Residue, then its C-alpha position, 0 to 999 in steps of 0.5 A: x070726749x067726742x072727736x067730732x067736736x075737735x074735727x068740727x073746730x078744725x074745719x072752721x079754723x083751717x081756712x083762716x089759719x091756712x096751716x095743718x092743724x091736728x089733735x093727738x089723744x092720750x094714746x098718741x093717736x091723731x084723732x082729728x086733723x085738717x088733713x083727713x088722711x092723717x087721722x089714725x096716725x100714731x105719734x107716740x114719741x111726740x106725745x111723750x115729749x110734749x107732755x114733759x115739755x114745759x110749754x111748746x114742743x117744736x119738732x119736724x116742722x110742727x109745733x105742739x102743746x098739751x091742751x092742759x099743761x098740768x095733766x100728763x094724760x091731756x090731748x096734744x094740739x099740733x100746728x104746722x110750722x116752727x115760726x112764731x106764728x105757729x107758736x101763737x096759733x098753737x097757744x090759741x088752738x090749745x086754749x080754744x080746745x080746752x074750753x070746748x073740752x071743759x064745756x063738753x065734759x061738764x055736760x056729758x062726762x059722767x065723772x064731772x057729773x059725779x064730781x058735781x054731786x059729791x061737791x053739792x054743785x047740782x040740785x037734787x031735783x036735777x040729779x035724776x034728770x041728768x042721770x037719765x040723760x047720761x044713761x047712768x045707773x042711779x041705784x047701784x051700791x057705791x062707796x066713796x074712798x077719799x085718798x089724801x096724798x102727802x108730800x111731793x109726787x113724781x106723778x099726778x095723783x089722779x093718774x096714779x089712782x086712775x091707772x089702778x081703776x081703769x074701768x070708767x064704767x063702774x069706778x070714777x076717779x075724781x080730783x077734788x084738790x091738789x092732794x085729794x083724790x076721790x074714788x067712787x067705786x061700785x060694790x056688791x050689796x053685801x060688801x062689809x067694812x072689812x072688805x072695803x078696808x082691805x081694798x083701801x089697804x091694797x090701794x095704799x100699799x100699791x101707791x107706796x110700793x110702785x109710786x113711793x107715795x104716802x097716803x091716808x084713806x077715809x072710807x064712807x058707808x055704802x050708799x044705794x042711791x046716787x043722790x046719797x053720794x054727797x053724804x058719802x063724800x062727807x062721811x069719808x072726809x069726817x073719817x079722815x079728820x076724826x082719824x087724824x085726831x083720834x087714830x093717829x097711827x092709822x092711815x086707813x079709817x072707816x066712817x063705820x068704825x069711828x065710834x065715840x070719836x065721831x060724836x066728840x068731833x061734832x061737839x062745840x069746844x066750849x062744851x068739851x072744856x066744861x066737861x073736862x073741868x067737871x071730870x078732873x080737878x084743876x091740874x090733875x090731868x096735866x100732872x100725869x106723866x108720859x109713863x102714866x099715860x102709856x100705862x092708862x092706854x095699855x090698860x084700856x087696850x087690854x080691856x081693864x085686865x090687870x094681869x094682862x096689862x102688867x104682862x104687856x108692860x113687863x111690870x109686876x102686878x103690884x106695880x101696876x096696882x100701885x100706879x092705878x091707885x096713884x091715878x085714882x088719888x090724882x084724878x078721883x077716878x078708879x080705872x078698875x071700875x068700868x064707869x070711871x074707866x069710860x069717863x076717863x077714856x072719853x075725857x082723854x079723847x076730848x082733851x086730844x080733840x081740844x089740842x087738835x083745835x088749839x095746840x096751846x090748849 
């Protein structure tokens, strides 16, 4: 943000308030002040104390307050005095500067521009106009990571991710909710899904080891135009949602790898219920116990290979064949036949999808 805006407002207010006014940036440096000689002065200790104070900080003849009390990287306002008038002036000063900062960010900040695009808050026809105004390269290759935090955090999630990607000219970290952070990252044209998943894994591991934060990450496809970022964001959302239903053990899910789960997720529940009733006799699916379901899953994981599956389950081959035959009698589907196996696999996924929509199903 331009410090000239802060200085301009201070110039307008200083005669009315008749006290020293100033603004301290996120680095603890006074960037605007009614006493021009103090600009550039370092107030790191004040910065650290102010961001952790609940509201106002009174110290050494001045009253301090963050412009945004919810952010530890916010600017700090300072007003001369420790009396109640200083407290009132500080509150008003902070509110005024917060409003100016929001208006400025809305108009000139690239991060706010990206946020408006992914949230569909800007007309497609205005995107190119705004990108030229901001000198924003609209045709770079980019990918969207949606990072969902779980549990209470010691630090603000936005700050955690921003610390990992400090290059604000290429990577944009955007808060879209209390626990959701979007990373719009510039990538090379030939970047593949494995590289993006490796990056997401590195993000998750860093957040876990350094900040003790558990996250899930949805990854979009690569887009080559800024107008496509809204679609990429929706892909990352779908990746997380579908992953939550069908890939419960995975914390990193790529839209490219959702497979048939993406199709099922888009089906109406009435159609899913009809499909299940047509595939299975009434009650046949519910009659399968936990051990049988685990056997089926292992059989699928081992590409319908009886010998390999029996080895993984530590059971005799004949025991596995007996179980598969029992499943055929209960459901009418022989999992050793490819077409029947596909039908059964899809049916299990449909069932899981319906349960996610209604746990009582």
